C-alpha positions in Angstrom: -98.5 -19.3 7.7 -101.0 -16.4 7.5 -103.3 -16.2 10.4 -106.7 -14.4 10.0 -107.7 -12.0 12.7 -111.3 -11.4 13.5 -111.0 -8.1 11.7 -109.6 -9.7 8.6 -112.3 -12.4 8.6 -114.9 -9.7 8.9 -113.4 -7.7 6.1 -113.2 -10.8 3.9 -116.9 -11.7 4.6 -118.0 -8.2 3.9 -115.9 -8.1 0.7 -117.3 -11.4 -0.6 -120.8 -9.9 -0.2 -120.3 -6.5 -1.6 -117.6 -6.9 -4.3 -114.3 -5.0 -4.5 -112.8 -3.2 -1.6 -110.4 -0.3 -1.9 -107.6 -0.8 0.6 -105.3 1.9 1.8 -101.8 0.7 2.5 -100.5 2.4 5.7 -97.5 0.0 6.1 -99.0 -1.3 9.4 -100.1 -4.7 8.0 -98.5 -5.2 4.6 -99.3 -8.9 4.5 -103.0 -8.3 5.2 -103.1 -5.6 2.5 -101.5 -7.9 -0.1 -103.9 -10.8 0.7 -106.9 -8.6 0.4 -105.7 -7.1 -2.9 -105.2 -10.6 -4.2 -108.8 -11.5 -3.2 -109.9 -8.2 -4.9 -108.4 -9.4 -8.2 -110.0 -12.9 -7.9 -113.4 -11.6 -7.2 -113.1 -9.0 -10.0 -112.2 -11.7 -12.4 -115.2 -13.7 -11.4 -117.4 -10.6 -11.9 -116.0 -10.0 -15.3 -116.6 -13.7 -16.3 -120.2 -13.6 -15.0 -120.8 -10.4 -17.0 -119.4 -12.0 -20.2 -121.6 -15.1 -19.7 -124.6 -12.9 -19.1 -123.9 -10.8 -22.2 -123.3 -14.0 -24.3 -126.7 -15.5 -23.0 -128.5 -12.2 -23.9 -127.1 -12.3 -27.4 -128.0 -15.9 -27.7 -131.6 -15.2 -26.6 -131.8 -12.4 -29.1 -130.5 -14.6 -31.8 -133.3 -17.1 -31.1 -135.8 -14.5 -32.3 -134.2 -14.3 -35.8 -135.8 -16.3 -38.5 -133.4 -17.6 -41.1 -131.1 -20.7 -41.3 -128.5 -20.4 -44.1 -127.8 -23.7 -45.8 -125.4 -24.4 -48.5 -122.6 -26.6 -49.8 -118.9 -26.3 -50.4 -117.3 -28.1 -53.4 -113.7 -28.2 -54.6 -112.8 -26.8 -58.0 -110.2 -29.5 -58.7 -109.2 -32.9 -57.4 -106.9 -33.2 -54.4 -108.4 -30.3 -52.4 -108.5 -31.1 -48.6 -111.8 -29.8 -47.2 -111.5 -31.6 -43.9 -111.1 -28.4 -41.8 -112.9 -25.9 -43.9 -115.1 -23.4 -42.0 -117.7 -20.9 -43.0 -117.9 -17.5 -41.2 -120.8 -15.2 -41.7 -120.7 -11.4 -41.6 -124.0 -9.5 -41.0 -125.3 -6.8 -38.7 -121.8 -5.2 -38.9 -119.9 -8.0 -37.3 -118.2 -11.3 -38.0 -119.9 -14.2 -36.2 -118.6 -17.5 -35.0 -117.4 -19.9 -37.7 -119.2 -23.1 -38.4 -117.6 -26.3 -39.6 -118.3 -27.9 -42.9 -119.6 -31.5 -42.9 -117.9 -34.4 -44.7 -120.4 -34.0 -47.6 -119.5 -30.3 -47.9 -122.7 -29.0 -46.4 -123.0 -26.4 -43.7 -125.7 -24.6 -41.7 -125.7 -21.2 -40.1 -128.7 -20.6 -37.8 -130.5 -17.5 -36.6 -129.6 -15.0 -39.4 -131.9 -11.9 -39.6 -134.2 -11.2 -42.5 -133.4 -8.4 -45.0 -129.6 -8.9 -44.3 -126.7 -8.4 -46.6 -124.3 -11.2 -45.8 -120.7 -12.1 -46.6 -119.6 -15.8 -46.2 -115.9 -16.3 -45.6 -114.8 -19.8 -46.5 -111.4 -20.6 -45.0 -109.2 -23.3 -43.6 -107.1 -23.0 -40.4 -104.5 -25.2 -42.1 -104.5 -23.0 -45.2 -105.5 -26.0 -47.4 -107.6 -23.6 -49.5 -107.4 -20.0 -50.5 -109.7 -17.9 -48.3 -112.6 -16.5 -50.3 -115.5 -14.2 -49.6 -118.9 -14.8 -51.1 -122.1 -12.6 -50.9 -125.7 -13.6 -50.1 -128.9 -11.7 -49.1 -131.8 -12.8 -47.0 -135.3 -11.6 -47.9 -138.5 -11.3 -45.8 -139.4 -14.3 -43.6 -143.1 -13.3 -43.5 -144.9 -14.7 -40.5 -142.6 -17.7 -40.3 -140.5 -18.1 -37.2 -137.6 -19.9 -38.9 -137.0 -20.6 -42.6 -134.2 -21.9 -44.7 -132.3 -19.5 -47.0 -130.5 -21.5 -49.7 -127.0 -20.3 -50.6 -125.6 -21.2 -54.0 -122.9 -23.8 -54.0 -119.6 -22.2 -53.1 -116.5 -23.4 -55.1 -113.1 -23.2 -53.4 -109.7 -24.6 -54.2 -106.1 -25.0 -53.0 -103.5 -22.3 -53.6 -101.9 -22.4 -57.0 -99.2 -20.1 -58.4 -99.7 -18.9 -62.0 -97.1 -17.1 -64.0 -97.3 -15.0 -67.2 -95.3 -12.5 -69.1 -96.1 -9.1 -70.6 -93.9 -8.3 -73.5 -93.3 -5.1 -75.5 -95.1 -5.8 -78.8 -92.4 -4.2 -80.9 -89.1 -5.2 -79.1 -90.4 -8.3 -77.2 -88.7 -7.1 -74.1 -90.4 -7.8 -70.7 -92.4 -5.0 -69.2 -91.9 -5.0 -65.4 -93.5 -1.8 -64.0 -97.2 -2.7 -64.1 -99.5 -3.0 -61.1 -101.7 -6.1 -61.5 -104.4 -7.6 -59.3 -106.6 -10.7 -59.7 -109.9 -11.6 -58.1 -112.2 -14.6 -58.5 -115.2 -14.1 -60.9 -118.1 -14.3 -58.4 -121.0 -14.3 -60.9 -123.4 -13.1 -58.2 -125.7 -10.1 -58.2 -127.1 -9.8 -54.7 -127.4 -6.4 -53.0 -124.7 -7.5 -50.6 -122.2 -7.6 -53.5 -122.7 -3.8 -53.9 -123.4 -2.8 -50.3 -120.3 -4.7 -49.0 -118.1 -4.2 -52.1 -115.4 -2.6 -50.0 -115.1 -5.8 -48.0 -115.1 -8.0 -51.1 -111.9 -6.2 -52.0 -110.2 -8.7 -49.7 -110.6 -11.3 -52.5 -108.1 -9.4 -54.6 -104.5 -10.5 -54.7 -101.6 -8.6 -56.1 -99.1 -9.9 -58.6 -95.3 -9.8 -57.9 -92.7 -9.5 -60.6 -89.9 -12.1 -60.6 -86.7 -10.5 -61.9 -85.1 -13.9 -62.6 -87.8 -15.3 -64.8 -89.1 -11.9 -66.1 -92.6 -13.1 -65.2 -95.5 -11.9 -63.0 -96.6 -14.4 -60.3 -100.0 -14.7 -58.7 -101.3 -17.1 -56.0 -104.9 -17.9 -56.9 -107.4 -20.7 -56.2 -106.6 -23.5 -58.7 -109.3 -24.1 -61.3 -111.4 -21.0 -60.5 -111.9 -18.3 -63.1 -110.5 -15.0 -62.1 -110.3 -11.5 -63.5 -107.0 -9.8 -64.2 -106.8 -6.0 -63.7 -103.8 -4.2 -65.2 -103.1 -0.6 -64.4 -101.9 0.9 -67.7 -101.9 4.5 -66.5 -98.6 4.0 -64.7 -98.0 7.7 -63.8 -101.7 8.5 -63.1 -101.7 11.5 -65.5 -104.9 10.4 -67.3 -103.0 9.1 -70.3 -102.4 5.3 -70.7 -98.7 4.4 -70.9 -99.6 1.0 -72.4 -102.2 -0.8 -74.5 -102.6 -4.5 -73.6 -103.2 -7.2 -76.2 -104.4 -10.7 -75.7 -103.1 -12.4 -78.9 -104.1 -9.9 -81.5 -107.1 -8.7 -79.5 -106.8 -5.2 -78.0 -108.0 -4.9 -74.3 -109.5 -1.5 -74.1 -109.0 0.3 -70.7 -111.5 2.1 -68.6 -110.2 4.8 -66.2 -106.6 3.5 -66.7 -107.4 -0.2 -66.0 -107.4 -3.0 -68.6 -109.6 -5.9 -67.4 -109.2 -9.4 -68.7 -112.1 -11.6 -67.6 -111.8 -15.4 -67.1 -108.0 -15.1 -67.6 -106.3 -18.4 -68.1 -102.5 -18.1 -67.7 -101.9 -21.6 -68.8 -103.5 -21.1 -72.2 -102.3 -17.4 -72.5 -98.9 -17.4 -70.8 -97.9 -14.2 -72.6 -99.6 -10.9 -73.0 -98.3 -8.1 -75.2 -98.3 -4.3 -74.8 -97.6 -1.4 -77.0 -95.9 1.6 -75.4 -98.0 4.7 -76.0 -95.9 7.5 -77.4 -96.7 10.7 -79.2 -98.0 10.4 -82.8 -96.1 13.0 -84.9 -96.7 13.4 -88.7 -98.2 15.6 -91.3 -101.9 15.2 -91.9 -103.4 16.0 -95.3 -107.2 15.9 -95.6 -109.5 16.1 -98.7 -113.3 16.3 -98.4 -115.6 15.0 -101.1 -119.3 14.5 -101.7 -120.9 11.1 -102.4 -120.5 11.8 -106.1 -116.8 12.5 -105.7 -117.1 16.3 -106.0 -114.4 18.2 -104.1 -115.8 20.0 -101.0 -114.3 22.9 -99.0 -115.8 23.2 -95.4 -115.6 26.7 -93.9 -113.9 25.5 -90.8 -111.7 22.4 -90.0 -110.1 22.1 -86.6 -108.7 19.4 -84.3 -109.9 19.2 -80.7 -107.1 17.2 -79.1 -103.9 17.8 -81.0 -102.0 17.7 -77.7 -98.7 19.2 -78.7 -99.7 21.1 -81.9 -102.1 23.7 -83.3 -105.8 23.1 -83.5 -106.5 24.9 -86.8 -106.0 23.3 -90.1 -104.5 25.4 -92.9 -105.9 25.3 -96.4 -103.6 24.7 -99.3 -105.3 26.6 -102.1 -103.0 25.3 -104.8 -103.8 21.7 -104.1 -107.2 22.1 -102.5 -106.6 20.1 -99.3 -106.3 20.9 -95.5 -103.1 20.4 -93.6 -102.2 19.9 -89.9 -99.0 19.1 -88.1 -100.2 16.3 -85.9 -98.7 15.8 -82.5 -101.0 13.9 -80.2 -101.3 10.9 -77.8 -103.9 8.2 -78.4 -106.5 9.3 -80.9 -106.8 12.5 -82.9 -110.2 14.1 -83.5 -111.0 16.8 -86.0 -114.3 18.5 -86.8 -116.1 20.3 -89.6 -119.4 22.1 -89.1 -122.4 22.2 -91.3 -122.0 24.1 -94.6 -123.7 24.6 -98.0 -122.0 24.2 -101.4 -123.6 24.3 -104.8 -127.1 24.4 -103.3 -126.5 21.3 -101.1 -126.0 21.3 -97.3 -123.5 18.9 -95.7 -123.7 17.6 -92.2 -121.1 18.5 -89.5 -118.6 15.8 -89.1 -116.4 14.3 -86.3 -113.5 12.2 -87.6 -111.2 10.1 -85.4 -107.8 8.7 -86.3 -106.3 5.9 -84.3 -103.0 4.0 -84.9 -103.5 0.3 -84.3 -101.0 -2.4 -83.3 -99.8 -2.8 -86.9 -98.9 0.9 -87.2 -101.9 1.3 -89.5 -104.2 4.3 -89.0 -107.9 3.5 -88.6 -110.2 6.3 -89.8 -113.7 6.4 -88.3 -116.7 8.7 -88.1 -117.5 9.5 -84.5 -120.9 10.3 -83.1 -121.9 11.9 -79.8 -121.9 9.6 -76.8 -118.7 7.8 -78.1 -120.4 5.7 -80.8 -118.3 5.4 -83.9 -118.4 4.0 -87.5 -115.3 2.6 -89.1 -114.5 4.2 -92.5 -111.2 2.7 -93.7 -107.5 2.3 -92.9 -104.5 4.1 -94.2 -100.7 4.3 -93.8 -98.0 6.9 -93.6 -96.0 7.8 -96.7 -92.9 9.9 -96.1 -94.4 10.7 -92.7 -97.5 12.1 -94.3 -101.0 10.7 -93.7 -103.2 11.6 -96.7 -106.9 10.8 -96.2 -110.1 11.6 -98.0 -113.4 12.1 -96.0 -116.7 11.6 -97.7 -119.1 14.1 -96.2 -122.8 13.3 -95.7 -125.5 15.4 -97.3 -128.1 16.9 -95.0 -131.5 15.8 -96.2 -133.6 17.9 -93.9 -133.6 21.6 -94.0 -130.5 22.9 -92.1 -132.5 25.4 -90.0 -134.4 22.6 -88.3 -131.5 21.4 -86.2 -128.7 22.4 -84.0 -126.6 19.5 -82.7 -123.7 19.0 -80.3 -121.2 16.9 -82.2 -118.6 16.7 -79.4 -118.2 17.9 -75.8 -115.9 17.7 -72.8 -118.6 16.8 -70.3 -116.7 13.7 -69.2 -113.7 15.8 -68.1 -115.6 18.4 -66.1 -114.5 16.9 -62.8 -110.9 17.7 -63.6 -111.3 21.0 -65.6 -114.3 22.6 -63.9 -115.1 24.0 -67.4 -117.0 22.8 -70.4 -116.4 22.9 -74.2 -119.1 22.2 -76.7 -118.7 21.8 -80.5 -121.8 22.5 -82.6 -122.7 21.5 -86.1 -123.2 25.2 -87.1 -122.4 28.7 -85.9 -124.3 29.8 -82.9 -125.1 32.9 -80.9 -125.7 33.1 -77.2 -128.0 35.0 -74.8 -126.7 36.4 -71.6 -128.1 33.5 -69.6 -127.6 30.7 -72.1 -124.9 29.1 -69.9 -125.3 29.1 -66.1 -123.4 27.6 -63.2 -124.8 26.9 -59.8 -123.2 26.1 -56.4 -125.3 23.6 -54.5 -126.6 23.8 -50.9 -124.9 27.1 -49.9 -125.8 27.8 -46.2 -127.0 31.3 -45.4 -127.4 32.3 -41.7 -129.3 35.4 -40.7 -129.7 36.1 -37.0 -132.4 38.1 -35.4 -130.1 40.8 -34.2 -128.1 41.1 -37.4 -130.1 43.9 -39.0 -133.3 45.9 -38.7 -133.8 45.6 -42.5 -134.2 41.8 -42.7 -137.4 39.7 -42.0 -135.9 37.7 -39.2 -137.3 38.6 -35.8 -135.2 39.0 -32.6 -134.9 35.7 -30.8 -134.9 33.8 -34.1 -132.1 32.6 -36.4 -132.8 31.7 -40.1 -130.5 29.0 -41.5 -131.4 28.4 -45.2 -129.8 26.3 -47.9 -130.1 27.3 -51.6 -128.3 26.9 -54.9 -126.2 30.0 -55.6 -125.4 31.4 -59.1 -121.7 31.5 -60.0 -120.2 34.0 -62.4 -119.1 32.5 -65.7 -116.8 33.4 -68.6 -117.9 32.1 -72.0 -116.4 32.4 -75.5 -117.2 31.3 -79.0 -114.5 30.3 -81.5 -113.8 28.4 -84.7 -116.4 30.4 -86.6 -118.7 30.3 -83.6 -119.0 26.5 -83.6 -117.0 26.0 -80.4 -118.4 27.2 -77.1 -116.0 27.4 -74.1 -117.4 27.9 -70.6 -115.4 28.4 -67.4 -115.9 29.9 -63.9 -114.8 33.5 -63.7 -112.9 32.7 -60.5 -111.6 29.5 -58.9 -114.4 27.4 -57.4 -114.6 26.8 -53.7 -113.9 23.2 -52.7 -116.3 21.2 -50.6 -119.4 21.8 -52.8 -121.3 20.2 -55.7 -121.8 22.3 -58.8 -123.9 22.0 -61.9 -123.9 23.7 -65.3 -127.1 24.4 -67.4 -127.0 25.2 -71.1 -130.0 26.2 -73.2 -131.4 29.2 -75.1 -128.9 28.9 -77.9 -129.6 30.3 -81.4 -128.4 28.9 -84.7 -127.1 32.0 -86.5 -128.1 31.2 -90.0 -131.7 30.6 -89.2 -131.9 32.9 -86.2 -134.0 30.2 -84.4 -133.8 28.8 -80.9 -132.4 25.2 -80.6 -133.6 22.3 -78.5 -130.1 21.9 -77.0 -130.6 21.5 -73.2 -127.7 20.2 -71.1 -127.2 19.8 -67.4 -123.9 18.6 -66.0 -123.0 18.1 -62.3 -119.7 17.7 -60.6 -118.1 18.0 -57.1 -114.9 19.4 -55.8 -113.5 17.6 -52.7 -111.8 19.5 -50.0 -108.1 18.7 -49.3 -108.4 16.0 -46.7 -106.1 15.7 -43.7 -107.1 13.5 -40.8 -105.9 11.9 -37.6 -107.9 10.2 -34.9 -107.8 13.2 -32.6 -110.5 14.7 -34.8 -113.0 12.2 -33.3 -115.0 14.1 -30.7 -117.6 13.1 -28.0 -120.4 15.6 -27.6 -123.3 15.5 -25.1 -125.3 18.0 -27.1 -126.3 20.1 -24.1 -125.7 23.7 -25.4 -122.5 23.8 -23.2 -118.8 23.4 -23.4 -116.7 22.9 -20.4 -119.8 23.3 -18.3 -120.5 26.9 -19.5 -123.3 27.9 -21.9 -121.9 28.4 -25.5 -124.5 31.1 -26.2 -125.5 32.8 -22.9 -128.2 34.9 -24.5 -130.4 34.5 -27.6 -130.6 37.2 -30.3 -133.4 38.9 -28.4 -131.0 39.4 -25.4 -132.9 36.9 -23.2 -130.8 34.7 -20.9 -130.6 31.1 -22.1 -130.1 27.9 -20.1 -133.7 27.2 -18.9 -134.3 24.7 -21.7 -131.3 22.6 -21.2 -129.2 20.9 -18.5 -125.6 20.6 -17.5 -126.0 16.8 -18.1 -127.5 14.8 -20.9 -128.7 11.3 -21.6 -127.4 11.7 -25.2 -123.8 11.2 -26.4 -122.7 11.7 -30.0 -119.4 10.6 -31.6 -118.6 13.3 -34.1 -116.3 12.9 -37.1 -115.2 15.1 -40.1 -117.8 14.9 -42.9 -115.6 12.9 -45.3 -115.0 10.1 -42.8 -117.4 7.1 -43.1 -118.4 5.9 -39.7 -119.0 2.2 -39.8 -119.8 1.6 -36.2 -118.9 2.7 -32.6 -118.9 0.6 -29.4 -119.1 2.3 -26.0 -117.4 0.2 -23.3 -117.1 2.7 -20.4 -118.5 6.0 -19.1 -116.7 8.2 -16.6 -118.9 10.7 -14.8 -117.2 13.2 -12.5 -114.3 10.8 -12.0 -116.4 7.7 -11.4 -116.0 5.0 -14.0 -118.9 2.8 -15.1 -118.9 0.0 -17.6 -121.3 -0.3 -20.5 -121.6 -2.2 -23.8 -123.5 -0.4 -26.6 -123.0 -0.6 -30.3 -124.3 1.5 -33.1 -123.9 0.9 -36.8 -124.1 3.5 -39.6 -124.0 7.3 -39.3 -126.0 10.5 -39.9 -125.0 13.5 -42.0 -125.4 16.6 -39.8 -125.0 20.3 -39.9 -124.0 21.7 -36.5 -124.6 25.4 -35.7 -124.5 26.5 -32.1 -127.4 28.6 -30.9 -129.0 29.4 -27.5 -131.5 26.9 -26.2 -134.2 29.5 -26.3 -133.5 30.6 -29.9 -136.2 29.9 -32.4 -135.0 28.3 -35.7 -136.3 28.9 -39.2 -134.9 26.5 -41.8 -135.5 24.8 -45.1 -132.9 22.1 -44.5 -134.6 18.7 -44.3 -132.2 16.3 -46.2 -129.8 16.1 -43.3 -130.0 16.8 -39.5 -129.6 20.4 -38.4 -128.5 20.5 -34.7 -128.1 23.7 -32.7 -126.9 22.0 -29.4 -123.3 21.0 -30.3 -120.0 22.4 -28.9 -118.2 21.7 -32.2 -117.3 24.5 -34.6 -120.2 25.2 -37.0 -120.2 23.1 -40.1 -120.9 19.7 -41.7 -120.1 16.5 -39.8 -120.9 12.8 -39.6 -122.1 11.4 -36.3 -123.2 8.4 -34.4 -125.4 9.1 -31.4 -126.3 7.1 -28.3 -129.1 7.8 -25.9 -130.3 6.4 -22.6 -127.2 4.2 -22.3 -127.3 1.5 -19.6 -124.3 1.7 -17.3 -123.0 -0.7 -14.6 -121.1 -0.5 -11.4 -117.8 -2.4 -11.2 -119.6 -5.2 -9.5 -121.9 -5.6 -12.4 -125.0 -4.1 -10.8 -127.1 -1.8 -12.9 -126.3 1.9 -12.2 -129.1 3.5 -14.3 -128.7 5.5 -17.5 -125.4 7.2 -18.2 -125.4 10.9 -17.3 -123.1 12.5 -19.8 -121.5 15.7 -18.5 -119.0 18.1 -19.8 -115.3 17.4 -19.1 -113.6 20.2 -17.1 -110.3 20.7 -15.4 -111.8 19.8 -12.1 -114.1 16.9 -13.2 -113.2 14.1 -15.5 -116.1 13.2 -17.8 -115.3 10.9 -20.7 -116.3 7.8 -22.7 -114.2 4.8 -23.8 -115.1 3.9 -27.4 -113.9 1.8 -30.2 -114.7 3.5 -33.6 -114.5 1.7 -36.9 -114.3 4.0 -39.9 -113.2 4.3 -43.6 -111.3 7.2 -45.1 -112.3 8.8 -48.4 -111.5 6.8 -51.5 -110.7 3.7 -49.4 -112.6 0.5 -48.8 -110.4 -0.5 -45.9 -112.0 -0.5 -42.5 -109.9 1.0 -39.7 -110.4 0.4 -36.0 -109.2 2.9 -33.4 -109.1 0.4 -30.7 -110.6 1.4 -27.3 -109.7 5.1 -26.8 -110.9 7.7 -24.3 -112.7 10.8 -25.5 -113.4 13.7 -23.2 -116.9 14.9 -23.5 -117.4 18.4 -25.0 
């Protein structure tokens, strides 16, 4: 039996009053040391529990000040759905809150929800009796009321149900198995939360699997609830669809490679069909006539997307028609420009040819902005498609108008160039086409040169759009304008084209054509979590001034300190910072606890200068900071200031004093960062990690 000495009792009493005691083991009294260390652990656990209760009470008190009660109801879409253990969990203020149970009548109530909140409601069942679904809701202003009900629309849920369907080749009736397919419930809601939290609503999507035994796709969806089916028809992501989907005889047009079928019912439509897109290869023969049947001969006829063949039509003088060896995917377009014959002027034309599911060619007249008018249908004969196009007479005088009849503006993100097709020959001025690079940073320091206007002791950081050299060329009888940068464009910037001051040759008159097209080029993105940095923004790195003197040669350091009450989590500019939670601060080797959250981020431009350097700038649309230890450039950041910290016994230890980490002094923060990567809606958490302070 362990016997307490007077010394041990005194130590235990002192320890109970003051908290944890650090004990040095000198092997003289191992049993005493072990007992005291056990007591250490017990008391520390009590302190941790007290802290948790205190924090929970503080959060509860804060929640009492919020005004809204969410009230709504849960109903089953079909009979036989067990709602006995259904729960509703609310997401707002950047976190998921405690779930609430649903009453027997399907009602639920969620108290103390802030006004002006975008909210997600997750309806789930611990027993998996229903398919978990997310719904969106938004609270408005509570006015002067202290608590008010926000009615949520009735939420419909259901039990898991497996649906199956086939997709067959329309020609061979063989099963197609290489499609990526997802399904998600049709929400039919339009709150701001649906758009602000769209990345989280992605959790409603489920992917189909392909069963090689039945040759069918399988999906697990909530039974009796309408859902949208999304089929990726651009299998190899080359910008050309490999398949066209049909529901019965109705073609499902794709957008960006995705064919969407709304309110899809697999029981009524157990089989979908698809045509496999292949190259269209045949001889095209075109005649042009007036509305009275008179044969017409445009000056120029050319195709703009004959993928594997020539663009120019050849004219057969003996037979009076235009020929093209057609080799293209999808739809063929060919153009004529405005011309005059027998005293009459005929409009420029844009003709489309599309092969439908019955191998019939649909001929249409296309207008700018993708509107089209069907003309008629035709079929191949001896692998030749012979068509006649009735041209439209120009009623107004031709010199009154210059029109763009087709352009490649929708492809500028990929090509970085532009092509315009006009209704008549044009001429350009030197500055008719222009390209600008947005927000180019120019830095001029006070000691750079004696010839600039920047004084010593001052640095000028200016942002401006910069002109980019272009190459431009006219072709097809000066009706086609091609514009491209003279050199490859630098990634990481937004660019925009401007087009105006174009003259119609025949009339030698300026046009009203005025185009502005913007696009961006992303930088190649490589990332790992080591790129997250902690910076105390104190003009120093490793305790030493980053810029010891300003550009006037004056010693710096009098307007900053080795420590700081501010701490920023800094990330690459393409990483979306969702939130950051500080849990500990270590100052010169002494560790303190804290609990601070921050949601959202700031776009910043960091450029290190002396603390006594004057700054001239025209940058106001994002934060320009000269205090950082990070390499100069664009970043995203979350910043904390005046952070409360606590001793290990839970007592307040003042505001955290953030200092630079050095080889001789450990200065760091423990932080959990939630973030999203470019092009992804998935939120990633780092878990608690230690960042040394720069």
